[in-house]
One Martini backbone bead per residue (centre of mass of N, CA, C, O) as a GRO file, in nm:
protein
   83
    1MET     BB    1   0.097   0.035   0.021
    2SER     BB    2   0.078   0.351   0.006
    3ASP     BB    3   0.173   0.633   0.187
    4ASN     BB    4  -0.086   0.809   0.070
    5ILE     BB    5  -0.266   0.562   0.167
    6SER     BB    6  -0.503   0.446   0.350
    7GLU     BB    7  -0.702   0.198   0.473
    8SER     BB    8  -0.963   0.358   0.353
    9GLY     BB    9  -0.843   0.489   0.064
   10GLN     BB   10  -0.728   0.756   0.156
   11SER     BB   11  -0.582   1.031   0.163
   12TRP     BB   12  -0.445   1.239   0.385
   13MET     BB   13  -0.590   1.489   0.273
   14ASP     BB   14  -0.879   1.380   0.286
   15GLU     BB   15  -0.876   1.324   0.590
   16PHE     BB   16  -0.816   1.612   0.675
   17LYS     BB   17  -1.069   1.741   0.546
   18ASP     BB   18  -1.270   1.574   0.707
   19GLY     BB   19  -1.178   1.683   0.982
   20LEU     BB   20  -1.246   1.981   0.926
   21ARG     BB   21  -1.547   1.938   0.875
   22TRP     BB   22  -1.609   1.823   1.153
   23LEU     BB   23  -1.507   2.064   1.317
   24LYS     BB   24  -1.702   2.274   1.202
   25LYS     BB   25  -1.968   2.118   1.293
   26SER     BB   26  -1.836   2.084   1.611
   27LYS     BB   27  -1.753   2.353   1.751
   28GLU     BB   28  -1.924   2.370   2.019
   29TYR     BB   29  -1.776   2.113   2.136
   30VAL     BB   30  -1.463   2.154   2.072
   31ILE     BB   31  -1.467   2.449   2.162
   32VAL     BB   32  -1.366   2.637   2.410
   33PRO     BB   33  -1.385   2.867   2.617
   34ARG     BB   34  -1.184   3.132   2.674
   35SER     BB   35  -1.145   3.083   2.981
   36THR     BB   36  -1.047   2.791   2.952
   37TYR     BB   37  -0.809   2.842   2.774
   38LYS     BB   38  -0.658   3.033   2.965
   39GLU     BB   39  -0.633   2.839   3.201
   40ARG     BB   40  -0.478   2.616   3.054
   41TYR     BB   41  -0.239   2.786   2.944
   42ASP     BB   42  -0.137   2.879   3.220
   43ILE     BB   43  -0.066   2.599   3.317
   44CYS     BB   44   0.135   2.532   3.095
   45ASN     BB   45   0.325   2.782   3.125
   46SER     BB   46   0.401   2.674   3.436
   47CYS     BB   47   0.519   2.420   3.331
   48ASP     BB   48   0.804   2.203   3.309
   49SER     BB   49   0.691   2.086   3.009
   50PHE     BB   50   0.721   2.366   2.883
   51GLU     BB   51   0.803   2.505   2.564
   52GLN     BB   52   0.854   2.827   2.490
   53LEU     BB   53   0.964   2.841   2.197
   54THR     BB   54   0.728   2.624   2.071
   55LYS     BB   55   0.468   2.570   2.249
   56GLN     BB   56   0.535   2.287   2.388
   57CYS     BB   57   0.497   1.967   2.499
   58ARG     BB   58   0.711   1.721   2.629
   59GLU     BB   59   0.502   1.484   2.663
   60CYS     BB   60   0.321   1.521   2.365
   61ALA     BB   61   0.411   1.755   2.144
   62CYS     BB   62   0.211   1.973   2.157
   63PHE     BB   63   0.037   2.258   2.050
   64MET     BB   64  -0.096   2.456   2.295
   65PRO     BB   65  -0.271   2.680   2.156
   66LEU     BB   66  -0.455   2.447   2.044
   67LYS     BB   67  -0.513   2.226   2.260
   68THR     BB   68  -0.649   2.431   2.476
   69ARG     BB   69  -0.911   2.477   2.271
   70MET     BB   70  -0.981   2.169   2.304
   71ASN     BB   71  -1.232   1.911   2.399
   72ILE     BB   72  -1.045   1.643   2.283
   73THR     BB   73  -0.842   1.704   2.521
   74ALA     BB   74  -0.557   1.637   2.744
   75CYS     BB   75  -0.355   1.628   2.997
   76PRO     BB   76  -0.089   1.409   3.056
   77ARG     BB   77  -0.070   1.512   3.379
   78GLY     BB   78  -0.375   1.609   3.482
   79PHE     BB   79  -0.442   1.934   3.495
   80TRP     BB   80  -0.646   1.879   3.245
   81GLY     BB   81  -0.968   1.846   3.083
   82LEU     BB   82  -1.264   1.793   3.006
   83VAL     BB   83  -1.573   1.983   3.001
   0.00000   0.00000   0.00000
């Protein structure tokens, strides 16, 4: 199987676009309120696993300005979870 085709038969780009369409339709569930985002990001920013230069968590390697806005993710160290 080609590296560009997934097990579902879609290219990675098609799967990515499907994911974006799902995210757009599910925005009210997926995106947390601004106050929750700020609270989460402040926790991350003060954590010893936070890499200031890249704004990434050393535990999960996620880009925290994005991850802290989404309700489908949680802190790998348990500092915050789903709303």
